[in-house]
N, C-alpha and C positions, 0 to 999 in steps of 0.2 A: 748486635746493635749496641754501641757504647752508651754511657750515661747521657752524654750531651745530646746524642741523637734521640734518645728516649724523651728527654725534656722537650726538645724542639717538636717532636712528633705529637706529644701530649698537647702542647700549646696550639700547634697548627690545627689538629683535629678539633679541639674545642672551639677555636675561632671560626673554622669552617662550619661547624654544626650550628653555632650561634647565629651567624650571619646568613645561613641558607635556610633556616627554619622560618616558616611563615612567609609573609610578603615583605621582602627587604626594601621595597620601595617606600614603605611607611616607616618613618624614623621612630615612631612610638613603639614599633615592634621590638626594638633593641633597648634594653634598660641597663644603665650603669649605676650601681649602688656602692657607696662607701660608708664606712663607719669605724668606730673604735669602742672596745669594751675595756673596762678596768675591773679586774678581779682581785679580791683579797688574797686568794691562793689559786695558783694554776693547777687544777686537778683534772687529769685526763684518763678516763677509763679506770678510775680507782687509784691512780698513782699521782702523787704530788711532785711536780717538776720544779716549782719555784713558789716563792711567796707572792707578794703583790706584783701584778703584771699588767702591762698595757698590751692589748691585742687588736691591732688594726686589720682591716679587711677591705678588699675591693672585688667586685664581681660584675661580669658582663653576662646578661642573659637575654634569651628570646624564646618565647614559648616555654617548652619544657627543658631546653638546653641551658647550661650555665658553665662558665669557666671563671676561675677566680684565684686569688692569692690571699693567704691568711698568715699572720705572724704573731709571735708572742715575745715580749721583751720584759724580763723580770728584773727586779731591783737588785738581785744578787748576781746578775750577769747571765743567767740562762736565756738563750735565744732559740727560737724555732721559726722557720720560714717555709711554708707549704704552698704548693700549687695543686689545683684540683680541677676536674672537669666531670660533668655528669649530665644525666637526663632523668627528669621526673615524669612518669606516665600519669595520665588522668586517673587511672584506677588505683593509684597508691604505691606503685613500684618505683624505686629509685635505683639506678645503676651508675657507677662512676669509678674514677681512679684518683688516688691522691699520691703526691710526691712529698715525702717528709725529708726536710733538710735542716741540719743544725749548724749554724755558722761557727767557724773555728776550724773546720776541715775544708779542704779545697772543693769548690763548688763543682768542678768538672771531674773530680775523682769518682770513679765508679763505686767506691765504698762509702760515699757521702750521702747517698740517696736510698731511701727505702720506698719502694713502690707498692701501693696497696690497692687491691680491688675491693670496691665497696658495693654492697647491695642492701636495700632496706625496703620494708613494706609497711604501710599504715592502713588500717581499716577501722573506722570509728575511733574508739578510745585505745585500741591496741596497736602496738608497733613492734616489729622484729627487724634486726639488722645483723648482717654477717660481713666480716672483713678478713681479707687474706693477703699477707705480705708475700710477694712473688719472688723476692730476691734476698740474698744475704748481703748485708751492708754493715761492715764492721764499725765504721765511723757513725752510722746512724743507729746502731744498737740492735739491728734485726738479724735473726738467724736464718731467715728464709723459711717460708711455710708457716709463719706466725698466724694464729687464728684468734679472732675475738667475736663473740656473739653477745647480743644484748636484746632484752625484751623490756617493753615499757607499757604502762597503763596510765591514761590520763583521767584524773578525777576532776571534779568541778574546780577545786582550788589548788591542786598540786598534781605533780607527775611522779609516779613510782617507776623505778628502773632496777634491773638486775643484770649483771654482765659477767662473763667468764671468758678466759683466754689462756694462751700459752705463750712461749717465746718471750718477747720483751714485756709482756703484760704480767708475768708472774715472777716470784722471787727465785725459783729454781728452774724456770723454763718449762715446767710441766703444766698441763691444763688444770686450771683452778678457778674457783669463784673469786673474783677480784673487785667487784663493784656493785654495791647495794646502796640504794639511797632514795631520797625524795627531794624534789625541787619545786619551786614555785616562783611566780613573778607577778609584778604589778607595775602600774605607771604612777609616778609621782607627778602631780600636776603643779607646774611652776606658774604658768599663766594660761590664759584661754587658748593660746596657740603653741605652747611649749610644754612638753612633758619629758620626764626622764624615766626610761624603763629600768626597773630594778629587779634583779633575780637573786635567789638564794638557794642553797642546797646543803643537805646533810648527807655525808658519804661515809660508808664503812667498807674497808677492804679486808675480808676475812683471811686472805692469803698472807698479807703483810701485817695484819692486825693493827692497821692504822685507821684513825677516825678524823674526819675533817668537817668543819663548818665554814662555809664560804659565802660571800656575797659579791654581786657584780653590778656595775652601772654601764649603761649603753648610751652612746652619743652619736 
């Protein structure tokens, strides 16, 4: 199956799952959400991809199913446009797939998309996640078989996390600890009916020996 067919299959499967879950005769069963975040630095899994970045998103969901699109546009020109689909179970398990694409390469080129299988589990304050890139994609930077694992723990005022991976996550492609940090968030009250969510994080990457402090606003 070529890249174009993979993308169409991903979107079609997600749409089918969203609109066939629950009672589709009730319009409220299907929810469409949109939003945009602004981050002082775009840091993903311990790696900084750009400085200040706008990150728009749109998602269609019903029950536990969701399909969406997420992007990042940095002020220095870095761009990322992703598609995803997944299902969240009531007992805390999440299963999904993500298509990573970086504008500049041809969208229908097989080397322009990295496809990742995502799995996560949350129980009370603990969370675990595992991710696996299934294909080699030169233009997307994946070697194929790239792994990333992350564990998290939520405190009353902050979230702790630690992650490790190989492939495009580490400097030499070998498995390494790449993402240690703490994050927090709060709502800034503007009026009685309008608030702005603000988040912040401190991140250290032991593999690249890089340290980041970032803040984000959500609209």
